[in-house]
N, C-alpha and C positions, 0 to 999 in steps of 0.2 A: 373551152375552159373546164371540161368535165373532170379534170384532175386538179383543179385549183384548190388551194387551202381556204379560199374565201367562200366556198359553197359548203353547205351542210351535208350533202350526200350526192351521189351520182346516179340515183335511180332514174330510169326512163320509163314512162308509161305511154303506151301507144293505144289510142282508141280510133278505130276506123271500120266502117261498115264494109261488107263484101263489095269488091270492085273499087274501093277507095285508093288502092295502091299500097296497102299495108305490107304485103310480102316484099315488094320492092324496097320500101322504106327500111324494113328490117335488114335486108341485104346491104343497103347503103350504110347503115349504122355499123354492121359487122365489118364491112370492107374498110371503113374509115378507121375504126379502132385497131384493126389489124395492120393496115398498110402504114399507118402513122407510128406504129410501135414495134413492128416485127424486126427491124434492123437496129433497134435501140438496146440499151442495157436491160430494159424492163418490158419485154413483149407482153401484150395483153391477150390472154387466151379466152376462149368462150366455150360454153356448153349450150347447145340449142336443142330444144324439144320440138321436133319437126312433126306436128300433128297431121298436116295434110300430105306429108311425104314429098313435098316439092324440092326441098333442098337435098334430099337423099335420092331422088329419082335419077336413074342412069341417064335418062334423056336430058337432064339438066347438069350433066357432069361438068360442063364448062363453067358453071357458077363457082365451083370449088376453088378455082385459081384466084378468084377475087378475094377469097378468105385465107389464102396462103395455106391450104390444106389439100389432101387428096382423099381418095375413097377409103383409105385406112382410118380416117377420122369418123366414119359412119358406123354407129353401133346399132345393130338390128336384133332386138331380143327374140324375134321369131327364128332367126338363123342360128343364134348362139346366145347363151346367157350373158347379160351385161357383166363385164369382167371385173367385178368387185363385190364384196359383201356390203349390204346396206346397214348391217347391224354394228353397234358400237362394241369396242373391246374394253371390258371392265377388269382385265387382269390386274390384280393388286389394288383394286378400288373397293370402296365400302358397299355394303349391302343397301344402305340408304340411297346411294346413287342409282343402283340397279332398280330399286323400288320406284323411284321417281321416273326413270326412263321407261319402265314397264307400263306405268300408267299412261304415259304419253303415247307409247306404241299401241296400247290397247285401244285408246281413244281414236287413234288414226285408223287402225284396221276396221273399227266399227264405222268410222265416218266415210271411208272410201266406198262403202256399199250402201245402196239405198234401202236395204232390208232393215226392218225394225229389230233392234238389238236391245235387250233388257239390261238394267243395271247389274243384275246377277251375272249375266253372260260377260259383260265387260269386266267385272271384278274377277271372274274365273279366268278370263283371258290374261289379265294382268298377272295373276298368280302363276299361270302356266309359263309366262315369259320369265318370271323370276326363277321358277323351277328349272327351266331350260338353261339359264345362266349358271345355276348351281351345278348342273350336270357337266357343263363345259369348263367349270372353274373360272368363269368370267370371260372366256374367249367368245368371239362372235358366234351367235346361234344361227338357226335357219328356220324356215317356216314349218318344215316337217317335224322338227323337235318340239316346236310350240304346239303343233297339232296333237302330237302324242301325249303331252302332258295335259292339254286341254280335255282330250277325250277321257283320260284317266280321272280327271276331276269331275267330269260330267256324271259318271256312274250310270251311263245310259248308252245304248247302241244307236239311238236315233240321232240323225244329223240335225243341227240347228243352223241359224244364220252364220254364226262364227265358223263352224266347221266347213260350211259351204265356201266361205271366203278363203279360208286357209287351203282347202283342197284345190280350189281354182288357182291360187298362187303357186301351189306345188306343181300342178299339172302343166302350167305354162313355163315353169322353170326360168324365171326372170333373171336370177342373179347367181354368180359364182359364190363359192363359200370362202374365198380369200381374194385379196386385192391383187390384180395383175396389171393395172394401169395407174398412172398418176392423173387423177381426174381433173385437177386444175393446172398441172404442169404442162398439159397439152390441150388441144382444142378437139371437141367432139360434137357430132350431130346424132341425136338419138332418134331413130326412125320410129314413128308412132302411128302411121296410117293403117296398120294392120288391126288396130283395136278401136272399138267404138269410143268416140271422144269423151262421152260422159259416162263410160262404163268403169267398173271397178279396177280392171287391169291397167288402163291408161292412167287412172288416178293413182294407183299403187306405184307405177313406174315413176311418175313425177314426184310424188310424196317421198318415196324412199331414196331417190337420187338426191333430192334437196336435203333430206335428212343426213345423207352421207356427206354432202358438201359442208353442212354444219359441223360434223365430226372432224373433217379436215381443217376447217377454219379455226377451230379451237386450238389446234396445235401449231398454227402458223405464227411466226414473229410478226409484230406490227410492220406495216409497209414502210418503205424508205420515204423520206421527205426532205424537201429543201425549204428555203424561206417562202417560196411561192407555190410549190406544187407537192402533191403526194403521189406515190406510186399506185398505179392501177395494175392489178394482177389478172383479174378474171371477171367476165360477165356471164351470168346465167340468163338465158333468153327463153321465155315461155310464151309461145304463141297460143291462142285460144285459152288465155289464162283464166277466163271466167269459170272454167270447170274446176279450178283449184282455189277459187275464192269464196265458194258457197258453203264452206264448213270451217271449223276452227283449226286452221292450218298453222300450227305453231312453228314447225321448221321454216316455213316461208317467212313468217314474221321475224323469227330469230335471224334468218339470213339478212334481212333488211336492217335489223337492229345492230348486229355486230359486224357486218361486212365492211362498213366504211373504215373502221379502224384497222382492217387487214388488207385493204386495197381491193375489195371485192364488191361487185355491184350486180344489179339485176335490170333486165328489160322485160316488162310485162306487156303483152299485146292482147287486145280483146276487141270485140265489135262494138260494144256499147259503153259509152263513157261512164254510165251509172254503175257498171260492174265493179269498179274499183273502190266503192264505198259500201260496206255491208255492216251487219250488226257485229261482225267479228273483228273488223279492222278497217281503218280509213287509210288506204294506200295513197290517196291524194295528199293527205296531211303530211306525208313523209317524203314526197317525191319532188325533186328539184326540177325535173324536166318532163312535164306532161305535154304530149304531142297529140293534138286533136285533129283527126282527119274527118272526111265527110261522114255524117251520122244519119241513121234512120230516124232516131228520136233525140232531140236536144233537151237535156235536163237543165232547167234554169238554176236549180239548187247546186248542181255540180259547177256550173260556170261561176256562180257567186262565190263558192268556196275556193275555186282555183284562182280567180282574178280579183276577188274582193271588190266587185262592182255591183251597182244597182241602177235602176232607172234607165236613162238613155244609154249609158255605157254598157249595161247588160244587153239591151236590145241590139246595140251595134255589133257586139261580139257574136250574139246568136245569129244575127243576119249574115255575118261573114262566114260562120260555120255552115249555115244552110246553103250558101253559095259556093262552097268549095268544090273544085273539080278533082278528077283523079290525079293523085300525086301531089296535091296541095294540102297544107296543114297550117294550123294555128298554134303558136307557142307563146309562152310568157315573154314579154319584154322586161328582162330583169332590171334594167336601169330605171325604166319608167315605174316599175313595181316598187322599187326601193325608194325612189324620190317622190312617188305619187304625182308624177307629171306626165301629161300626154296619154296616148293609148297604152293600155296595159298588155297589148299583144302585138305579135308580128305575124304576117302571113308569108309562108315560105313555099316555094316550088321545089320538090325533091328531084334530084338528078335521076335520070333513067339509067339503071344498071343492068337489070335482068329482064 
């Protein structure tokens, strides 16, 4: 019922420790949303960030047939820049829109690196982004142009944390300067295993691709719908999502907020169930489908929030999670949840696919 009009959203959160079967579960989810829609009027596409490189590994080439794609779907930023610009086109738009966007981008560039960046640096970066857009007359900019204006505003030859981040992004040449693919009209797998998972390059890839998805979403017509169902267009799938949840990730929040009205959704997977609730955002509060696999640590607070239980019911669910085997998971029992009758959860064994 993931595309039922009766549900508030189609977000799927997966929490599973190493060895719990999380990769297979993601494969099963992708296979089912693809196989059930590919021959219909509204095929559901996907974009997967492959942190461990398993889905893009040549040794696992046979996996791709399950997802109705081939190796042309794999985007490897080490081999070639990702075939689109991550920056917004402000041609014919107001300077106020550029100012707001520049602040968001400056905050993001500061957040994806662990180095200490002062408020003055952040403000200077925001100003550099605005100046870059003035130079292009609103057309999409690039990191090199931002760096040039930032250095000019510095009035110093010494590198700081911001110039280091920008030079690193320029060096690895992550993105093209124009769009060459339809990012949601087809399915893609972004190969991520060449970069440290918690490093600035991996964070930059995910952040700016998600930001690009937001730009595309804004221009889409609302999804088609019938009396019972709404069209699903696309799933963004982020494995190892905890690396993108530990800072104020506005594009990811926006994707969740606006996606439902455009037929777009998200699957976030991480090792620890507690990762989905931070000081920046409570992903559990907005997720229709939390899938809990075997955990290293079970958070009573998370279970309380998810299932609305206490006392013996809380103990029962925690006990079930502690006893989960590879490939097993706990989900909400939506009927019991709504009616407040019986167990609030179901235990499911995931079919073996890969």
